[in-house]
C-alpha positions in Angstrom: 24.5 71.8 -37.2 21.6 69.3 -36.6 21.7 68.3 -40.3 25.4 67.9 -40.3 25.4 65.8 -37.0 22.7 63.6 -38.5 24.9 63.1 -41.6 27.9 62.0 -39.4 25.8 59.6 -37.4 24.5 58.2 -40.6 28.1 57.5 -41.9 30.1 56.0 -38.6 28.8 54.3 -35.9 26.8 55.7 -36.2 21.9 54.9 -43.1 12.4 54.6 -48.5 9.7 56.5 -47.5 7.3 54.3 -49.6 7.6 51.6 -52.3 10.0 52.8 -54.9 9.0 53.3 -58.5 10.9 51.0 -60.9 12.3 52.5 -64.1 12.2 50.5 -67.3 16.0 50.8 -67.5 18.2 50.9 -64.4 19.9 54.3 -63.8 23.6 54.4 -64.6 24.6 54.6 -60.9 23.3 51.0 -60.4 25.8 49.6 -62.9 28.6 51.3 -60.9 27.7 49.6 -57.6 30.7 47.5 -56.4 29.8 43.8 -56.3 33.1 41.9 -56.2 33.5 39.4 -53.4 35.0 40.6 -50.1 38.8 41.1 -50.1 41.5 39.8 -47.9 40.7 42.0 -44.9 37.2 40.5 -44.3 37.8 39.2 -40.8 38.0 41.3 -37.6 38.7 40.5 -34.0 35.8 41.2 -31.6 36.3 44.9 -30.6 34.6 47.8 -28.8 35.1 51.3 -30.2 34.2 54.7 -28.8 33.8 57.9 -30.7 33.1 61.6 -30.0 31.3 64.0 -32.2 32.4 67.6 -32.3 32.2 70.8 -34.2 35.6 72.2 -35.5 37.2 69.7 -33.0 36.4 72.3 -30.2 32.8 71.9 -29.3 31.7 68.4 -28.2 28.4 67.5 -29.7 27.9 63.8 -29.0 29.4 60.4 -28.5 28.7 56.9 -29.5 30.1 53.4 -29.1 30.1 50.3 -31.3 30.9 46.7 -30.4 31.4 43.9 -32.9 31.3 40.3 -31.8 30.8 36.9 -33.4 27.7 34.8 -32.9 28.2 32.0 -30.3 26.3 29.4 -32.3 27.3 27.9 -35.7 25.5 30.5 -37.8 28.7 32.3 -38.8 27.6 35.8 -38.2 29.0 39.1 -37.0 26.8 41.0 -34.5 27.2 44.8 -34.2 25.7 46.8 -31.4 25.8 50.6 -31.2 24.5 53.3 -28.9 25.0 57.1 -28.7 23.6 60.5 -27.8 24.1 64.1 -28.3 25.9 66.0 -25.5 26.8 69.4 -24.1 25.3 72.5 -25.8 24.2 70.4 -28.7 22.0 68.3 -26.4 20.2 71.5 -25.2 19.4 72.3 -28.8 18.9 68.8 -30.1 18.4 66.0 -27.5 19.0 62.8 -29.3 19.6 59.2 -28.3 19.9 56.0 -30.4 20.5 52.3 -30.2 21.2 50.0 -33.1 21.9 46.3 -33.9 23.2 44.8 -37.1 23.7 41.1 -38.0 25.7 40.2 -41.1 27.0 36.9 -42.5 30.7 36.5 -41.7 31.7 34.8 -44.9 29.9 36.9 -47.5 29.6 40.1 -45.4 26.0 40.4 -46.5 23.5 42.0 -44.1 20.7 39.9 -42.5 18.8 42.4 -40.4 19.3 46.0 -39.1 17.4 47.6 -36.2 17.5 51.2 -35.1 15.7 53.0 -32.3 16.1 56.8 -32.0 14.5 59.4 -29.8 14.6 63.2 -29.9 12.7 65.9 -28.1 9.5 65.4 -30.1 9.4 61.8 -31.3 10.5 58.3 -31.0 11.2 56.3 -34.1 12.1 52.7 -34.8 13.3 51.1 -38.0 13.6 47.4 -38.8 15.2 46.4 -42.1 15.2 42.8 -43.4 17.6 42.1 -46.3 16.4 39.6 -48.8 18.0 38.3 -51.9 16.3 40.8 -54.2 15.7 43.8 -52.0 15.1 45.2 -48.6 11.9 45.4 -46.5 11.5 48.3 -44.1 9.1 48.5 -41.1 9.0 52.0 -39.6 7.2 52.9 -36.4 6.9 56.6 -35.6 5.5 58.1 -32.4 5.2 61.8 -31.9 5.0 63.2 -28.4 1.6 62.6 -26.8 0.3 60.8 -29.9 -0.2 57.2 -30.9 2.4 55.2 -32.7 2.0 54.7 -36.4 3.6 51.8 -38.2 4.2 51.6 -42.0 6.0 49.2 -44.3 7.9 49.9 -47.5 10.8 48.5 -49.5 13.4 48.9 -52.1 14.0 46.4 -54.9 17.8 46.2 -55.1 19.7 43.0 -54.7 23.0 44.3 -53.2 22.0 46.8 -50.5 24.0 47.3 -47.3 23.4 48.4 -43.8 25.9 50.6 -41.9 27.9 47.7 -40.4 28.0 45.5 -43.5 29.1 48.5 -45.7 31.9 49.2 -43.3 33.0 45.6 -43.3 32.8 45.4 -47.1 34.8 48.6 -47.5 37.6 47.6 -45.2 37.9 44.1 -46.7 39.4 45.4 -49.9 43.0 46.2 -50.6 42.1 50.0 -50.9 44.9 50.8 -53.3 45.4 54.4 -54.1 42.8 55.5 -56.6 40.5 52.6 -55.9 36.7 53.3 -56.0 34.0 51.6 -54.0 30.3 52.3 -54.6 27.5 51.0 -52.3 23.8 51.4 -51.6 23.5 51.9 -47.8 20.3 52.1 -45.7 20.8 53.5 -42.2 17.1 54.4 -41.6 14.2 53.6 -44.1 15.7 55.4 -47.1 18.6 54.1 -49.2 21.6 56.2 -50.0 24.3 55.9 -52.6 27.8 56.1 -51.0 30.7 56.5 -53.3 34.2 56.3 -51.9 37.6 56.9 -53.5 41.0 56.1 -51.9 43.0 59.4 -52.0 46.2 58.1 -50.5 48.1 57.2 -47.4 49.1 59.7 -44.7 50.1 60.1 -41.1 47.3 61.7 -39.0 47.1 62.7 -35.4 43.8 62.0 -33.7 43.1 62.7 -30.1 46.8 62.9 -29.2 47.8 59.7 -31.0 49.4 59.4 -34.4 48.2 56.8 -36.9 49.2 55.5 -40.3 46.0 56.0 -42.2 44.2 55.4 -45.5 42.3 58.6 -46.6 39.1 58.3 -48.6 36.9 60.9 -50.2 33.2 60.2 -49.5 30.2 61.3 -51.4 26.7 60.5 -50.3 23.4 61.1 -52.0 19.8 60.0 -51.1 18.1 57.7 -53.7 14.8 59.3 -54.6 11.6 57.4 -55.4 12.3 57.9 -59.1 15.9 56.5 -58.5 17.5 59.8 -59.1 20.2 60.9 -56.6 19.7 63.9 -54.3 23.0 65.5 -53.2 23.5 67.8 -50.2 24.9 71.2 -51.1 25.4 72.1 -47.4 28.0 69.4 -47.1 31.0 70.6 -49.0 33.3 67.6 -48.6 33.4 64.4 -46.5 36.7 62.6 -45.7 37.1 59.2 -43.9 40.4 58.0 -42.4 40.9 54.3 -41.5 43.9 52.7 -40.0 46.4 51.4 -42.5 47.0 48.0 -40.8 45.4 44.5 -40.7 42.4 45.8 -38.7 41.3 48.8 -40.9 39.6 50.5 -37.9 37.6 53.7 -38.8 39.5 56.5 -37.1 37.9 59.8 -38.2 35.0 61.0 -40.4 34.9 64.7 -41.2 32.3 66.7 -43.1 33.0 70.2 -44.2 30.0 72.5 -44.0 29.5 76.2 -44.5 30.4 77.1 -40.9 33.3 74.8 -40.3 33.3 71.0 -40.0 31.7 68.3 -38.0 33.7 65.2 -37.1 33.5 61.8 -35.4 36.9 60.7 -34.0 38.0 57.5 -32.3 38.6 57.9 -28.5 38.6 54.3 -27.3 39.5 50.9 -28.7 39.3 47.7 -26.7 39.8 44.1 -28.1 37.2 41.8 -26.6 38.8 38.4 -27.3 
């Protein structure tokens, strides 16, 4: 369950170990990364969202919240803050807490910086990612229990990387017509992942007692290895994302099918902040 929970945190609210080897010719997946400008749904009112994590929608495993606001100065930026923790029986097995901040440009939806602090039973880790025009620079500080902290730097030379917030904004900005595909390189920690999404259709879905008109997307995620090959996860059979089919495109539910059921993150609270 721990692996699946980590995967969910990686995709909602809650994404290089060392400098990446560069191939003489880019792999085919790089050509497929979506680079078109943001679509007509780029803007979003300031909002606070709350989610619960659960197994088979029966056993609560965690919760997290996300707030998105605009910078108060003239920089034209969105600021996203997130925090969360495991809960219930899952916390006994896997105590976990995190805080994250993302800053992205409002007009281009390109990320500026992403910061993540996480703590479990045995270690505390922090990740600082700076997004430059030709790649990302990662600074990782890891401190195991009763040991000194160790800091290391690494990077990934790719000019159109995303963090978790910018990838969500970029995805929701598009028209998301049935059959449309979006491919992104997303870094939630210090390793980039390839996220490929396909719009499967529109449907009505009941979530936490409320019925929504939704857009359903199939999600496939693979880790980008140091040789630029893609590592897939056989334990995750299928991942589906539902977002609201309206002007706001709010992520409503993320569900990953695993061998012993499914793990999901579902919206429980929405509050406009303007």
